[in-house]
Structures are given as C-alpha cells and as structure tokens.
mmCIF file of the N, C-alpha and C atoms, coordinates in Angstrom:
data_MODEL
# 
_entry.id   MODEL 
# 
loop_
_atom_site.group_PDB 
_atom_site.id 
_atom_site.type_symbol 
_atom_site.label_atom_id 
_atom_site.label_alt_id 
_atom_site.label_comp_id 
_atom_site.label_asym_id 
_atom_site.label_entity_id 
_atom_site.label_seq_id 
_atom_site.pdbx_PDB_ins_code 
_atom_site.Cartn_x 
_atom_site.Cartn_y 
_atom_site.Cartn_z 
_atom_site.occupancy 
_atom_site.B_iso_or_equiv 
_atom_site.pdbx_formal_charge 
_atom_site.auth_seq_id 
_atom_site.auth_comp_id 
_atom_site.auth_asym_id 
_atom_site.auth_atom_id 
_atom_site.pdbx_PDB_model_num 
ATOM 1   N N  . ALA A 1 1  ? 78.073  68.869  57.800  1.00 0.00 ? 1  ALA A N  1 
ATOM 2   C CA . ALA A 1 1  ? 78.320  70.285  58.024  1.00 0.00 ? 1  ALA A CA 1 
ATOM 3   C C  . ALA A 1 1  ? 78.121  70.639  59.499  1.00 0.00 ? 1  ALA A C  1 
ATOM 4   N N  . ALA A 1 2  ? 77.142  70.016  60.146  1.00 0.00 ? 2  ALA A N  1 
ATOM 5   C CA . ALA A 1 2  ? 76.876  70.326  61.553  1.00 0.00 ? 2  ALA A CA 1 
ATOM 6   C C  . ALA A 1 2  ? 78.056  69.923  62.428  1.00 0.00 ? 2  ALA A C  1 
ATOM 7   N N  . TYR A 1 3  ? 78.641  68.768  62.117  1.00 0.00 ? 3  TYR A N  1 
ATOM 8   C CA . TYR A 1 3  ? 79.799  68.293  62.889  1.00 0.00 ? 3  TYR A CA 1 
ATOM 9   C C  . TYR A 1 3  ? 80.981  69.246  62.735  1.00 0.00 ? 3  TYR A C  1 
ATOM 10  N N  . GLU A 1 4  ? 81.206  69.709  61.501  1.00 0.00 ? 4  GLU A N  1 
ATOM 11  C CA . GLU A 1 4  ? 82.308  70.645  61.248  1.00 0.00 ? 4  GLU A CA 1 
ATOM 12  C C  . GLU A 1 4  ? 82.071  71.965  61.973  1.00 0.00 ? 4  GLU A C  1 
ATOM 13  N N  . ASN A 1 5  ? 80.834  72.426  61.982  1.00 0.00 ? 5  ASN A N  1 
ATOM 14  C CA . ASN A 1 5  ? 80.500  73.661  62.694  1.00 0.00 ? 5  ASN A CA 1 
ATOM 15  C C  . ASN A 1 5  ? 80.751  73.502  64.187  1.00 0.00 ? 5  ASN A C  1 
ATOM 16  N N  . MET A 1 6  ? 80.376  72.324  64.713  1.00 0.00 ? 6  MET A N  1 
ATOM 17  C CA . MET A 1 6  ? 80.589  72.072  66.135  1.00 0.00 ? 6  MET A CA 1 
ATOM 18  C C  . MET A 1 6  ? 82.089  72.054  66.453  1.00 0.00 ? 6  MET A C  1 
ATOM 19  N N  . GLN A 1 7  ? 82.877  71.413  65.597  1.00 0.00 ? 7  GLN A N  1 
ATOM 20  C CA . GLN A 1 7  ? 84.325  71.379  65.811  1.00 0.00 ? 7  GLN A CA 1 
ATOM 21  C C  . GLN A 1 7  ? 84.922  72.780  65.761  1.00 0.00 ? 7  GLN A C  1 
ATOM 22  N N  . ALA A 1 8  ? 84.476  73.584  64.805  1.00 0.00 ? 8  ALA A N  1 
ATOM 23  C CA . ALA A 1 8  ? 84.974  74.954  64.685  1.00 0.00 ? 8  ALA A CA 1 
ATOM 24  C C  . ALA A 1 8  ? 84.607  75.763  65.923  1.00 0.00 ? 8  ALA A C  1 
ATOM 25  N N  . SER A 1 9  ? 83.387  75.567  66.421  1.00 0.00 ? 9  SER A N  1 
ATOM 26  C CA . SER A 1 9  ? 82.950  76.282  67.628  1.00 0.00 ? 9  SER A CA 1 
ATOM 27  C C  . SER A 1 9  ? 83.784  75.879  68.834  1.00 0.00 ? 9  SER A C  1 
ATOM 28  N N  . GLU A 1 10 ? 84.022  74.582  68.985  1.00 0.00 ? 10 GLU A N  1 
ATOM 29  C CA . GLU A 1 10 ? 84.841  74.107  70.104  1.00 0.00 ? 10 GLU A CA 1 
ATOM 30  C C  . GLU A 1 10 ? 86.255  74.669  70.023  1.00 0.00 ? 10 GLU A C  1 
ATOM 31  N N  . SER A 1 11 ? 86.786  74.730  68.820  1.00 0.00 ? 11 SER A N  1 
ATOM 32  C CA . SER A 1 11 ? 88.134  75.267  68.630  1.00 0.00 ? 11 SER A CA 1 
ATOM 33  C C  . SER A 1 11 ? 88.193  76.734  69.044  1.00 0.00 ? 11 SER A C  1 
ATOM 34  N N  . ARG A 1 12 ? 87.180  77.512  68.651  1.00 0.00 ? 12 ARG A N  1 
ATOM 35  C CA . ARG A 1 12 ? 87.142  78.934  69.027  1.00 0.00 ? 12 ARG A CA 1 
ATOM 36  C C  . ARG A 1 12 ? 87.039  79.094  70.541  1.00 0.00 ? 12 ARG A C  1 
ATOM 37  N N  . ILE A 1 13 ? 86.233  78.252  71.179  1.00 0.00 ? 13 ILE A N  1 
ATOM 38  C CA . ILE A 1 13 ? 86.085  78.313  72.640  1.00 0.00 ? 13 ILE A CA 1 
ATOM 39  C C  . ILE A 1 13 ? 87.407  77.985  73.316  1.00 0.00 ? 13 ILE A C  1 
ATOM 40  N N  . ARG A 1 14 ? 88.083  76.938  72.839  1.00 0.00 ? 14 ARG A N  1 
ATOM 41  C CA . ARG A 1 14 ? 89.381  76.566  73.421  1.00 0.00 ? 14 ARG A CA 1 
ATOM 42  C C  . ARG A 1 14 ? 90.394  77.691  73.254  1.00 0.00 ? 14 ARG A C  1 
ATOM 43  N N  . ASP A 1 15 ? 90.408  78.310  72.059  1.00 0.00 ? 15 ASP A N  1 
ATOM 44  C CA . ASP A 1 15 ? 91.338  79.415  71.814  1.00 0.00 ? 15 ASP A CA 1 
ATOM 45  C C  . ASP A 1 15 ? 91.050  80.582  72.750  1.00 0.00 ? 15 ASP A C  1 
ATOM 46  N N  . ALA A 1 16 ? 89.764  80.891  72.940  1.00 0.00 ? 16 ALA A N  1 
ATOM 47  C CA . ALA A 1 16 ? 89.385  81.993  73.830  1.00 0.00 ? 16 ALA A CA 1 
ATOM 48  C C  . ALA A 1 16 ? 89.775  81.671  75.263  1.00 0.00 ? 16 ALA A C  1 
ATOM 49  N N  . ASP A 1 17 ? 89.535  80.427  75.692  1.00 0.00 ? 17 ASP A N  1 
ATOM 50  C CA . ASP A 1 17 ? 89.902  80.024  77.048  1.00 0.00 ? 17 ASP A CA 1 
ATOM 51  C C  . ASP A 1 17 ? 91.414  80.107  77.242  1.00 0.00 ? 17 ASP A C  1 
ATOM 52  N N  . MET A 1 18 ? 92.160  79.702  76.231  1.00 0.00 ? 18 MET A N  1 
ATOM 53  C CA . MET A 1 18 ? 93.620  79.733  76.313  1.00 0.00 ? 18 MET A CA 1 
ATOM 54  C C  . MET A 1 18 ? 94.106  81.172  76.468  1.00 0.00 ? 18 MET A C  1 
ATOM 55  N N  . ALA A 1 19 ? 93.539  82.085  75.688  1.00 0.00 ? 19 ALA A N  1 
ATOM 56  C CA . ALA A 1 19 ? 93.926  83.490  75.787  1.00 0.00 ? 19 ALA A CA 1 
ATOM 57  C C  . ALA A 1 19 ? 93.597  84.038  77.171  1.00 0.00 ? 19 ALA A C  1 
ATOM 58  N N  . GLU A 1 20 ? 92.435  83.693  77.684  1.00 0.00 ? 20 GLU A N  1 
ATOM 59  C CA . GLU A 1 20 ? 92.020  84.158  79.014  1.00 0.00 ? 20 GLU A CA 1 
ATOM 60  C C  . GLU A 1 20 ? 92.961  83.616  80.090  1.00 0.00 ? 20 GLU A C  1 
ATOM 61  N N  . GLU A 1 21 ? 93.324  82.357  79.974  1.00 0.00 ? 21 GLU A N  1 
ATOM 62  C CA . GLU A 1 21 ? 94.231  81.753  80.952  1.00 0.00 ? 21 GLU A CA 1 
ATOM 63  C C  . GLU A 1 21 ? 95.629  82.361  80.877  1.00 0.00 ? 21 GLU A C  1 
ATOM 64  N N  . MET A 1 22 ? 96.076  82.704  79.679  1.00 0.00 ? 22 MET A N  1 
ATOM 65  C CA . MET A 1 22 ? 97.392  83.335  79.533  1.00 0.00 ? 22 MET A CA 1 
ATOM 66  C C  . MET A 1 22 ? 97.403  84.711  80.203  1.00 0.00 ? 22 MET A C  1 
ATOM 67  N N  . VAL A 1 23 ? 96.306  85.450  80.054  1.00 0.00 ? 23 VAL A N  1 
ATOM 68  C CA . VAL A 1 23 ? 96.192  86.757  80.713  1.00 0.00 ? 23 VAL A CA 1 
ATOM 69  C C  . VAL A 1 23 ? 96.211  86.573  82.227  1.00 0.00 ? 23 VAL A C  1 
ATOM 70  N N  . ALA A 1 24 ? 95.476  85.588  82.717  1.00 0.00 ? 24 ALA A N  1 
ATOM 71  C CA . ALA A 1 24 ? 95.438  85.329  84.160  1.00 0.00 ? 24 ALA A CA 1 
ATOM 72  C C  . ALA A 1 24 ? 96.817  84.922  84.671  1.00 0.00 ? 24 ALA A C  1 
ATOM 73  N N  . LEU A 1 25 ? 97.514  84.070  83.928  1.00 0.00 ? 25 LEU A N  1 
ATOM 74  C CA . LEU A 1 25 ? 98.856  83.640  84.327  1.00 0.00 ? 25 LEU A CA 1 
ATOM 75  C C  . LEU A 1 25 ? 99.814  84.820  84.369  1.00 0.00 ? 25 LEU A C  1 
ATOM 76  N N  . THR A 1 26 ? 99.786  85.644  83.336  1.00 0.00 ? 26 THR A N  1 
ATOM 77  C CA . THR A 1 26 ? 100.679 86.802  83.283  1.00 0.00 ? 26 THR A CA 1 
ATOM 78  C C  . THR A 1 26 ? 100.396 87.752  84.440  1.00 0.00 ? 26 THR A C  1 
ATOM 79  N N  . THR A 1 27 ? 99.119  87.973  84.739  1.00 0.00 ? 27 THR A N  1 
ATOM 80  C CA . THR A 1 27 ? 98.745  88.841  85.859  1.00 0.00 ? 27 THR A CA 1 
ATOM 81  C C  . THR A 1 27 ? 99.297  88.295  87.171  1.00 0.00 ? 27 THR A C  1 
ATOM 82  N N  . LYS A 1 28 ? 99.154  87.001  87.377  1.00 0.00 ? 28 LYS A N  1 
ATOM 83  C CA . LYS A 1 28 ? 99.642  86.392  88.623  1.00 0.00 ? 28 LYS A CA 1 
ATOM 84  C C  . LYS A 1 28 ? 101.162 86.431  88.703  1.00 0.00 ? 28 LYS A C  1 
ATOM 85  N N  . GLN A 1 29 ? 101.832 86.264  87.573  1.00 0.00 ? 29 GLN A N  1 
ATOM 86  C CA . GLN A 1 29 ? 103.294 86.342  87.572  1.00 0.00 ? 29 GLN A CA 1 
ATOM 87  C C  . GLN A 1 29 ? 103.756 87.750  87.948  1.00 0.00 ? 29 GLN A C  1 
ATOM 88  N N  . ILE A 1 30 ? 103.072 88.762  87.432  1.00 0.00 ? 30 ILE A N  1 
ATOM 89  C CA . ILE A 1 30 ? 103.414 90.148  87.769  1.00 0.00 ? 30 ILE A CA 1 
ATOM 90  C C  . ILE A 1 30 ? 103.200 90.393  89.259  1.00 0.00 ? 30 ILE A C  1 
ATOM 91  N N  . LEU A 1 31 ? 102.099 89.883  89.808  1.00 0.00 ? 31 LEU A N  1 
ATOM 92  C CA . LEU A 1 31 ? 101.829 90.059  91.235  1.00 0.00 ? 31 LEU A CA 1 
ATOM 93  C C  . LEU A 1 31 ? 102.889 89.372  92.094  1.00 0.00 ? 31 LEU A C  1 
ATOM 94  N N  . VAL A 1 32 ? 103.306 88.176  91.689  1.00 0.00 ? 32 VAL A N  1 
ATOM 95  C CA . VAL A 1 32 ? 104.344 87.461  92.439  1.00 0.00 ? 32 VAL A CA 1 
ATOM 96  C C  . VAL A 1 32 ? 105.659 88.235  92.384  1.00 0.00 ? 32 VAL A C  1 
ATOM 97  N N  . GLN A 1 33 ? 106.023 88.726  91.199  1.00 0.00 ? 33 GLN A N  1 
ATOM 98  C CA . GLN A 1 33 ? 107.269 89.482  91.062  1.00 0.00 ? 33 GLN A CA 1 
ATOM 99  C C  . GLN A 1 33 ? 107.217 90.773  91.874  1.00 0.00 ? 33 GLN A C  1 
ATOM 100 N N  . SER A 1 34 ? 106.066 91.433  91.881  1.00 0.00 ? 34 SER A N  1 
ATOM 101 C CA . SER A 1 34 ? 105.909 92.661  92.674  1.00 0.00 ? 34 SER A CA 1 
ATOM 102 C C  . SER A 1 34 ? 106.047 92.360  94.160  1.00 0.00 ? 34 SER A C  1 
ATOM 103 N N  . GLY A 1 35 ? 105.416 91.283  94.594  1.00 0.00 ? 35 GLY A N  1 
ATOM 104 C CA . GLY A 1 35 ? 105.510 90.888  96.002  1.00 0.00 ? 35 GLY A CA 1 
ATOM 105 C C  . GLY A 1 35 ? 106.933 90.549  96.394  1.00 0.00 ? 35 GLY A C  1 
ATOM 106 N N  . THR A 1 36 ? 107.641 89.855  95.520  1.00 0.00 ? 36 THR A N  1 
ATOM 107 C CA . THR A 1 36 ? 109.036 89.508  95.791  1.00 0.00 ? 36 THR A CA 1 
ATOM 108 C C  . THR A 1 36 ? 109.891 90.762  95.895  1.00 0.00 ? 36 THR A C  1 
ATOM 109 N N  . ALA A 1 37 ? 109.669 91.709  94.996  1.00 0.00 ? 37 ALA A N  1 
ATOM 110 C CA . ALA A 1 37 ? 110.422 92.967  95.035  1.00 0.00 ? 37 ALA A CA 1 
ATOM 111 C C  . ALA A 1 37 ? 110.122 93.736  96.318  1.00 0.00 ? 37 ALA A C  1 
ATOM 112 N N  . MET A 1 38 ? 108.862 93.741  96.743  1.00 0.00 ? 38 MET A N  1 
ATOM 113 C CA . MET A 1 38 ? 108.502 94.440  97.981  1.00 0.00 ? 38 MET A CA 1 
ATOM 114 C C  . MET A 1 38 ? 109.162 93.781  99.185  1.00 0.00 ? 38 MET A C  1 
ATOM 115 N N  . LEU A 1 39 ? 109.178 92.457  99.207  1.00 0.00 ? 39 LEU A N  1 
ATOM 116 C CA . LEU A 1 39 ? 109.832 91.757  100.317 1.00 0.00 ? 39 LEU A CA 1 
ATOM 117 C C  . LEU A 1 39 ? 111.331 92.034  100.332 1.00 0.00 ? 39 LEU A C  1 
ATOM 118 N N  . ALA A 1 40 ? 111.935 92.097  99.162  1.00 0.00 ? 40 ALA A N  1 
ATOM 119 C CA . ALA A 1 40 ? 113.362 92.393  99.087  1.00 0.00 ? 40 ALA A CA 1 
ATOM 120 C C  . ALA A 1 40 ? 113.639 93.793  99.627  1.00 0.00 ? 40 ALA A C  1 
ATOM 121 N N  . GLN A 1 41 ? 112.798 94.756  99.274  1.00 0.00 ? 41 GLN A N  1 
ATOM 122 C CA . GLN A 1 41 ? 112.968 96.126  99.774  1.00 0.00 ? 41 GLN A CA 1 
ATOM 123 C C  . GLN A 1 41 ? 112.782 96.166  101.290 1.00 0.00 ? 41 GLN A C  1 
ATOM 124 N N  . ALA A 1 42 ? 111.789 95.453  101.786 1.00 0.00 ? 42 ALA A N  1 
ATOM 125 C CA . ALA A 1 42 ? 111.540 95.434  103.233 1.00 0.00 ? 42 ALA A CA 1 
ATOM 126 C C  . ALA A 1 42 ? 112.711 94.795  103.965 1.00 0.00 ? 42 ALA A C  1 
ATOM 127 N N  . ASN A 1 43 ? 113.372 93.855  103.321 1.00 0.00 ? 43 ASN A N  1 
ATOM 128 C CA . ASN A 1 43 ? 114.517 93.182  103.915 1.00 0.00 ? 43 ASN A CA 1 
ATOM 129 C C  . ASN A 1 43 ? 115.746 94.084  103.929 1.00 0.00 ? 43 ASN A C  1 
ATOM 130 N N  . VAL A 1 44 ? 115.907 94.902  102.911 1.00 0.00 ? 44 VAL A N  1 
ATOM 131 C CA . VAL A 1 44 ? 117.081 95.775  102.789 1.00 0.00 ? 44 VAL A CA 1 
ATOM 132 C C  . VAL A 1 44 ? 117.018 96.906  103.809 1.00 0.00 ? 44 VAL A C  1 
ATOM 133 N N  . LYS A 1 45 ? 115.866 97.470  104.036 1.00 0.00 ? 45 LYS A N  1 
ATOM 134 C CA . LYS A 1 45 ? 115.750 98.636  104.916 1.00 0.00 ? 45 LYS A CA 1 
ATOM 135 C C  . LYS A 1 45 ? 116.206 98.352  106.351 1.00 0.00 ? 45 LYS A C  1 
ATOM 136 N N  . PRO A 1 46 ? 115.765 97.269  106.997 1.00 0.00 ? 46 PRO A N  1 
ATOM 137 C CA . PRO A 1 46 ? 116.259 97.009  108.357 1.00 0.00 ? 46 PRO A CA 1 
ATOM 138 C C  . PRO A 1 46 ? 117.774 96.804  108.389 1.00 0.00 ? 46 PRO A C  1 
ATOM 139 N N  . ASN A 1 47 ? 118.312 96.157  107.361 1.00 0.00 ? 47 ASN A N  1 
ATOM 140 C CA . ASN A 1 47 ? 119.760 95.960  107.312 1.00 0.00 ? 47 ASN A CA 1 
ATOM 141 C C  . ASN A 1 47 ? 120.489 97.289  107.194 1.00 0.00 ? 47 ASN A C  1 
ATOM 142 N N  . SER A 1 48 ? 119.936 98.216  106.430 1.00 0.00 ? 48 SER A N  1 
ATOM 143 C CA . SER A 1 48 ? 120.544 99.538  106.285 1.00 0.00 ? 48 SER A CA 1 
ATOM 144 C C  . SER A 1 48 ? 120.519 100.286 107.610 1.00 0.00 ? 48 SER A C  1 
ATOM 145 N N  . VAL A 1 49 ? 119.406 100.218 108.307 1.00 0.00 ? 49 VAL A N  1 
ATOM 146 C CA . VAL A 1 49 ? 119.290 100.876 109.612 1.00 0.00 ? 49 VAL A CA 1 
ATOM 147 C C  . VAL A 1 49 ? 120.284 100.259 110.586 1.00 0.00 ? 49 VAL A C  1 
ATOM 148 N N  . LEU A 1 50 ? 120.401 98.955  110.581 1.00 0.00 ? 50 LEU A N  1 
ATOM 149 C CA . LEU A 1 50 ? 121.335 98.272  111.469 1.00 0.00 ? 50 LEU A CA 1 
ATOM 150 C C  . LEU A 1 50 ? 122.770 98.710  111.188 1.00 0.00 ? 50 LEU A C  1 
ATOM 151 N N  . LYS A 1 51 ? 123.131 98.826  109.925 1.00 0.00 ? 51 LYS A N  1 
ATOM 152 C CA . LYS A 1 51 ? 124.482 99.274  109.562 1.00 0.00 ? 51 LYS A CA 1 
ATOM 153 C C  . LYS A 1 51 ? 124.733 100.694 110.058 1.00 0.00 ? 51 LYS A C  1 
ATOM 154 N N  . LEU A 1 52 ? 123.729 101.558 109.923 1.00 0.00 ? 52 LEU A N  1 
ATOM 155 C CA . LEU A 1 52 ? 123.882 102.936 110.401 1.00 0.00 ? 52 LEU A CA 1 
ATOM 156 C C  . LEU A 1 52 ? 124.066 102.972 111.916 1.00 0.00 ? 52 LEU A C  1 
ATOM 157 N N  . LEU A 1 53 ? 123.325 102.136 112.633 1.00 0.00 ? 53 LEU A N  1 
ATOM 158 C CA . LEU A 1 53 ? 123.431 102.111 114.089 1.00 0.00 ? 53 LEU A CA 1 
ATOM 159 C C  . LEU A 1 53 ? 124.770 101.543 114.548 1.00 0.00 ? 53 LEU A C  1 
ATOM 160 N N  . GLN A 1 54 ? 125.366 100.684 113.764 1.00 0.00 ? 54 GLN A N  1 
ATOM 161 C CA . GLN A 1 54 ? 126.633 100.071 114.142 1.00 0.00 ? 54 GLN A CA 1 
ATOM 162 C C  . GLN A 1 54 ? 127.818 100.998 113.906 1.00 0.00 ? 54 GLN A C  1 
ATOM 163 N N  . MET A 1 55 ? 127.639 102.065 113.149 1.00 0.00 ? 55 MET A N  1 
ATOM 164 C CA . MET A 1 55 ? 128.758 102.975 112.845 1.00 0.00 ? 55 MET A CA 1 
ATOM 165 C C  . MET A 1 55 ? 129.155 103.803 114.037 1.00 0.00 ? 55 MET A C  1 
# 
C-alpha cells in the first residue's frame, strides 16, 4: 500500500508540474506574439511616414 501511495503522490506532482509548465509556456507564447506585433507596428510607422514625405 505504501508503494502505491508513493506512486499516486508522484503522479499528482507530475500532473501539477505539467499544468504549471503549460501555463508558463502559454504566458511566454503570448509575450512573444505581443512583442512581434509591437515590432511589426514599429516597422510600419516609419514606412508610412516615409511614404507621406515622398508624396
């Protein structure tokens, strides 16, 4: 019974760690996507200004 309890405990810990890591991964993916979107916006604005100046 002690061995089974230990296995069950390890399984719960692994499941909790997996959930925590998934949250961390999702958070980092959102931050990367936000950063990419910000860089794209920063890239578009100078090009727009340049087009206006060339008219």
